[in-house]
Each structure stands twice: as C-alpha cells, then as structure tokens.
N, C-alpha and C positions, 0 to 999 in steps of 0.2 A: 570357503574361500574359493574354489573353482567357479562358484556362480557370479563373482565379480570380473571374471573374464569374459570378453565378448562372446555373446551368443551362448555361452555355456549353460546358462539357466534354462534354455529352451533347446539343447541339444539331444539328441538321441542317447539316452543313457541306460536303458532298460527295455525289457519287453513287457513286463508284468504292468508297469505303469501306464504305457499307453493303452493296455487291453482295459483296465480300470476306468481311467478318465474317459476313454472312448465309451464304454458301456454307459457311462453317466450322461455324456453327450448325446448318445443315441436314445436314452431314455427320455432326456427333454425334447427330443425331437419327435417323441409319440412311438418309440419303439421299445418291446419290452422284453428284458433278458429273459431267456428260456423259450418263449413263445416265439420271438422274432430273430432272434441271434444266440449264439452259443456262449455260455457262461458258467464256468466251472465253480464258482463258488456261491455261498449263500448272498442275498442281496443286500446285507448291510453295508459292504463296502461301496457299492455304487450308490446308494442312498446318501451316503457320508460326502461323497463327492459332489453332488449336485448342486450345491451353492458355487462350488469352484467352477464346474462345468459350464454353468450360466453365463460366467466372464467370456467364454468363447465367443457368445454373439455380441459382445461389446468390444472386446479388445483383440479378438482373434484366439486361434486354438494353441499357438505357442504360448502366448501369455496367459491362458487358462493352465497349461503345464507348467508354468513358473510359478503360477499362484497356489498350485497344488503343492509343489516343491516347498513353498516357503510354510505353508500349511504343516506339512509333515515336520519340519525343521521345528516349527512350534510345538509339536507333539512330541518331539525329541527333548526340548528343554523341559517342557512338562514333566517328562517321565523321569529326567533327572533330578528335578526340584521334588518331586514326590518321593523319591527313594531317599533323599534328603531328609524330608519331613519326616518320613517313617521312622528315621534313625536319629532324630532330633534327641530323643531321650536319653541316648546312649552316649553323647558327647560329640565333640568336634570331630575328634579322630574317626569316630564310626562313619560320619557324615563323608568326612574327606576320603575315606577309602572306599566306600559304598558308592555314593554319589559321583566322585572324582573318577574311578573305574568306569562307570556307566557312561560317563560323559565322554572319555577318550578311547574307549575300546575300538579298535579299527573297523571290527565287523558292525559293530552299532553305529558308528559314523557312516560307514558305506550304506548301510541300510536306511538310515533315518534322514537321508538327504534327497530321496524322491518317494513316490508312491509305492508303497509296498504293504502287506498286511500287518505284519509282525509288530512294527511300533504301534498300531492301534490295539493290538492284542494287550501290550504291555501296559497301554494307558488305561484300559479297562480293568485290569487287575490290580493295578497300583491305586487307581481310584477307590475300587471296592476295598482294598486294605486299609486306605487311609479312613475311608469312613467307618469301617469296625473299629479301627483303633481310636477314633475320635468319638463318634456316637454310640457305640455299642449296640445294644439291642435296638435302639430306636433307628437306626440304618438298615436294617435288614431288607426293608422294600427297595431302597435305594441300590443296596448292593447287589440285590437280585436283578434290578434294571440295568446295572452297569455291565454285569457278567452275561446278561440276555443279550445286550446288543453286541458285545464282543463274539458270542457265539455266532451271531448273523453275519460277522465279518469273516470269521474262518471257524470251522467246527472244531479245532484244536482246544478253542476256549471251554468246552465242555469239561475238560481236565480241571480247569480252575474252578467250574461251578461245583464239580463232584468234591474236591477238597474243602472249597469254602463252606459247602453244606456240612461235611463233617465238624468244622469248627463251629459254626451255627449251632448244631446238633449238641456238640460237646459242651458249649459255653452256655446257650440260653434253653435248651429243651426243645422237644418235639414240636410244640406249637410254633415256635419261632422258625424252626426248619421248614414246617409245612407253609408259611408265609413267604421264607424264601424261594421256595421252589415254586410255588404259585407266580410269584413277580417274575421269576426266570422264565418260565413256560408262558405267561402272559406276554411277555416282551418279544420272544422269539415268534410266537403265534402272529402277533400284531404286525411284527414285520415281514415274516415269511409267508403266511398264509394267503394274503392276496395275490402273490406271485405262484404259488402252488396251485390256487383254484384256478387261475388263467390258463395254467399248462402243467397239469400234475404229472404227467407221463414224462415230458421233456426235463422238467425240474429235477425229478428223481433220478434220470438217466444221467444229466450232467453232473449235478452236485453229488449224488452218492455212487451211482453205478461207476461212471467213468474213472472217477478218485480210486474206487477201490479194485478196479480191473487193471488200470495202468501199471506197468511193469517197474517202473522207477529208474533211477539213475544207477543204483547198485554200487555208490559209495562205500569206500571201505572206513572203518572207525577211524583210522589214523586221518584219513582224507577228512572226514568229517570235524575231526579236533583240530586239524590244522587251519581250519577256518577261525578259529578261535586266537591265531597268531596275533602277538603284540606288535609285530615289527612289518606287517605288511606294507606300510607306508614307504619302505625303503626297501626295494627288491635286492639291493645288493647285500644287506643283511639278512634278509628273510631267506632267500635263497641257502645261505650258508648254515642255516639252522635247521636240523633234520626235522620233519613234521612230528616223528615220534616224540621229540621234546615237548611239542605242545599238548600232546596226549597226558603225558606225564604231569605237566603244569596244570591241565584242566583236572585231572583226577586229584589231583591234590587239593586244589581249591575246592572242589566238591566236597572232598573229604571234611576240609576245614569247616566249610559251610554247614554240613551236616552234624556238627558236633552238639550242638544244644538238642537236637531229636534224639541222637544216640545217649545221650546223658539222660533226659528224661524216660528213655525206654528202659535204660540199664537201672535207674531208680524206681522202675515200676510205677511212675506218675500216671494218674488217670488221666486221659485225653482232656479232659475239662479243666485240668490244673496246668496243661502243657503252657510253655511260654509262647508269645507268639513267633519268637525265632525258630522254635521247632516246627511251626507250621509253614513258615518260610521254607525251612529247610525241605520240609515234604513236597511242597511245590516244587522246589528245585529238583529233587530226585524224579518226580513226575514227568517235568519237561524234558529231562535228560533221557529218561526210559522211552519217552516218544520219539525223541531225536535218533537213538540209536536202534529202535524196531523200524522207523519208518524207510519204506522202501525206496521213496526218493528222497533227495537232500539237495538243496541249493543254498549259497552262502547266506541268504537271509533268515534261514531257517535258525541258524545259530543265535541271532539277536534275541529269541524268544526266551532262550537260557539266561540271558543277561541279567534280567530284571531280579528275579530270584536269586540268582548268584551273587550279585553285588548287594542284595540287602542281607543275605546269610553271611558273607563274608565280612560285611561293614559290622555287622552285630558282633561277629567272635574277634573281630579285631579291638573292640571296646572292653573285651574281657582280659585283654592282655596285662599282666601285672605292671606296675609303674616302671620298675626297673627295665623290663623287656621293651617297653614303648620308647625308651630314650634311643635305643638302637633301631627300632623298627621303623619309626616315624621318619627319619630322614631316607632309609631305603625304600620307604612306599612314596614318599614324595619326589625322589629322585626318578623312581619309575615311572609314575605319573607323569611327570615332566618330559621324560624322554619318550614316552608313547606320544604325547602330545605334539612334540618337535616331529616325531617320526609322520604323523596325521598330516602335519602343515606341508612338511616336504613331499609327502606323495600327493597331496591335493594339488600342490602348484607343479609338480612336475608331471603327474599323470591324472590331469582334471578328469577326462573322460575318453572313451574310445575315439569318438570324433568332436573335432572342434570347429566352430563357426558354421556359417552358410545356410542358418534357416532363413534369413530374409531372403537371400537369392532363390532358394528352394520354393518358398510361399509365392514370389514373383512369377517363378515358371508354372506352378500349378494354377494359378488363376486364369490360365488360358485353356485348361482341361476340362471336359465334362466329367468323365469317369477316371479315375487313378486307381491302379491295383497297387497293392502293398500292405504291409503291416500297419497296426493301428500307431504304433509311435512313429514311424515314418510319414503316415497321413497327417498326423497332428502336427508334426514338424513342420510339414509343408501347407499347413492350414486347409487341407483339403478334404477332412472328414466329414463335416457337415455338408460339402458340396456334394460327396458322394451319397449322403443320405437323402439330400433335396431332390437329386436326380435318380433316385431309386436304383443305383448302381448296385451290382451283385458283388459283394466284398464281404470278409469275414472280420467281426470284431476281434475275435480271438481266433486266429487260424490254427494254433497247436490244439485250443479246446474243441475246436470243430473235428480235428483228427481223432483227439481221445475219446470225444462223445460219438463221434460220426462213423467211426470204424473201430468197433470195440474188439473186433477178431484179431487186428494188426496190433492195436495198442495194448493187447494182454501180453505181447510179447517183446514189443520194441517201444521205445518212446521216440523215435526217429520218425517223423511223418514222412518223410521221403521213401520210406518202404512201403507206403500205402497207395495202392493203384488209385483208390477211390479218390484220396486227397489231390493227388497230383492231376488227375483229371478235373477235379474242382478248381485246382488253381488255373488252368488252361481255360476252363469255361468263364471264369472271371476276366482272364486277359482279353478273351475274344470281344468281351463288351467294353474294354479300356480303350481309351486313346492316350494314355500314359501311362507309366509303371515307375514304382520306385523299388530299388533294390538295395539291401543292407551292404557295409562295407565289405571289400574296397571298393563298392560300386560297381561291379561287372554283373554278369546275368545271375540269376537267382541261384542260390546255393543247392537248392535241392534237384537241380536238372541234371540228367544225364548229359553225355555229349551231342547225342542226337537232339534231344531236346533243347539244348543250347543252341544248335544251329537252327532249329526251327524258331527259337524265339529271336534270335539275331536277324532271320529273315524277315519277320514281322516287326520288330522295333529296331529303332538305333539309339544310341547313347547321345544326349545333348550336353551332358555336364555331370559333375560329381560335386555335391554341393554338400560340406560337412560330412564327408564320407559315404553319403547317400546318393547311389545312381540314378539319374532321372533319364527317362527314356520315352521316346513319342513313337506313333506309327510311322514305319519307313516311308508310307506311300505319302505323307503330309507335305 
C-alpha cells in the first residue's frame, strides 16, 4: 500500500537494499565484488539482482529499485502460496492458519517489501520442501540446487542443507544423500568459485572473517522476540503491550509447532518414519536457535523463522478435534483480520521514514560529477552509475568497508564512527566529491564530531532536503 503513494516506491527505506542493488549495478558496470568493492555476503544475492539492475540503464536507478521491490513482493506472494501448497493435504483450516499467518505477520510484511536476504532464503527452503513432498526421491538433485543457491545468498541456509540432508538420508538412503550433497556443493562452487578465484583473500576476509569478528548488536532475547509483535502496525496499541508478552506468545507457538517432533521422539519412531511435520519442527527449532545465539540481530532476521513456524503451526491446527475447531476457527480468523487491519493502518500512517523528493533529488544530482553518500541515497538520486563512470571514490557498502577494513575496531563495536581509519576514508571521499548526500533529517553526516561538522560545513553548503535526504554542494561553487 505505501508504494501507491507518490515517490514511495523509490524512497530510501533501508540500508541493505541499496547495497545489494548497488552491488549488482556495479557488477554490470564491470566491477567485481570482493576484488573491487566491499561486500559481506556470498555473491548469490548480487547475481539474483542483475536482471533488475539492468533496468537502471533503461529507466534510471530509482526505477530499478522500484522494480526490485516489486520482485521481492512477488517472492513474498510465492512464499505464502508455497506454505498453502505444503499444507493443502491437511485441509483448508491448516492452509488458513499457516499461509494466513505468514501473509499478514507484520515483521514478514516489513521485510518482504524491499530487497533483503531472508525472503529469498525462505523461498529456497519452501521450494525444496515442495519438491520433496511432490517428487520425493526423484527431486533430490533439484532440492540440492535450490538449497545450494540459497546458501550463496546467505550462509544461514547451510542449516537447512544439513536438516534436509538428514531427511534425504532417513527417507532414501546413503546413495541419494550423496547425490543431494553433490548437487549442493556443485551449485555453491559454480556460483562462488569464480569470485573466490579472482580475489581469494578479499572474499574470505569479507564473507567469513568480518562476519565472525564483528561484535554484533547485543539485542536481548526479549528484544528479539518483540520483533514478532502482531501489533507493530498500530503504535498506540503496540507500545502498551510489554515486549515480554510477545516472548511468551512466541515460545507458546514454537512449543505448539514442535508437538509432532516431540510425539515422534516420545514414541521412539525412527527418523525414516517421521512425518514431514516433524522435520518442519526440526527446521523451526534450528532457525530459532540460530536467532537466539546470533550476536547480531536486526528486525528482518525474524522473518527467517516465519516460514517453518507457520508451516508447523498450520499443521498442528489441522489436528484439532472437530469440537475444538468450532471455537478456535473464529478466534484465528478474527486475529488474522485484526493483524491485517493493523498492517494496513500502519502502512498508510507510517509509509516510510522519508516521503517523496526522489525526482527533485535526481534533478539536482545530474549536475554533479562525483557525489559522496550511501548506496541507498545515491540510487535514489540516480547518481550511482555516474560515480562508477567517473571513477569516483565511494563505497558500495560503507558499513561493510568498516567491518572488513578495520577488523581491530569492528571486533569490539559495530559503530563505524569509532574507527579512525573509516572516518579518514570518508573525508578522502568527500575531498574528491563536488556533491554530498546525507540521511535524515538532512543535516551533516551523523558520524561527525563537532569539529568535523565545522570542517564539513566550511567546505560544503546545503542546497536542499529532498525526501529527507540532505543535498550539499561545494561552498565555492
């Protein structure tokens, strides 16, 4: 719904979406991730965005971002439909609970309307499960390819590879397990090996070392559970519900979803005879464990749990006795409708941090040679390709540059402003630029000290604020 408002589909909404689309645009312009610019994830996410990034040369970078967001909404619809497809054997109520919850869960809605990694991980997992359910042993290679691709998008997918490997081994034997693992390994090698061979040290340092060394966000368990709130669309309600309540709700739902696995273990059923719901529950528990022990946590991580959670809870809903369903059905349907209404209200009242201004921003940037700024701001200003063409000094991923470029500092803080190396790097980029973009509320860059702000304002003057982004030019122009 926000994307029907003026300029909203091209407005700056996130940090990661600009980095990923920017990396794809840079790659089409002849730059290689890891070798020519910092990028902290495997290359699969860049490759999936190449067709969309090509639109930047036809309609401009803001239009390419709009296209990428529409593509992720299509992924969200596909994920919802796949959950319904996997639950189809268990009746319409299971489909309504599982697919319905996934469709309206606020953190899923927030994640799947721009370019982030977790929706693609969910798609890879759900397609793999659907193939296993439909084709069984004949789908092992296709399942391996799906999960191999997902692993090249974000390494978390290796968890799903491990569990599906157990499924294949238990159901089809060692031969099919070997086939599956070869398919996974071959897919990962085909996608990642060319990048690794071109810059082995850089790729290892950025994808592996920087992620292991970074200190993380130190979010508490309650704060992580609070991201699963069903009322985030209406702040007046959400702020009155203690975050501990969502931890209780989440634990209860995980416990409910785990019942098939608990029952199979209690009855000492061999894994080869487990129901598919038991395997879904195992995937759910594995995803939850990763989110609990992960040092870093951002809201979109929560959506990685939603796919197995909704599958598992939907299945358990189908097991309710007929009498229990008579009173549970209206409660479930009313809850889903209430959450949907909250989503709609939240989308209309709080569409994004900044509204409008991208057209004016693009008009301003067309007179610039080199513009300093983050990838999301540069794309909104249609200035990313110009920076590349003019060989300007700028980072596709400014945070990634800090995390991989100053490992000594990133090992104890996630705040790049604490890094002398990173701050000097920013000023070197500003020295080469005749324009600069700063995030909301459009003032000087957030990371600068008072002395650095005075230095910046002596060299640049603000000429406008477009969509919450501050536009600056050299003071002597």
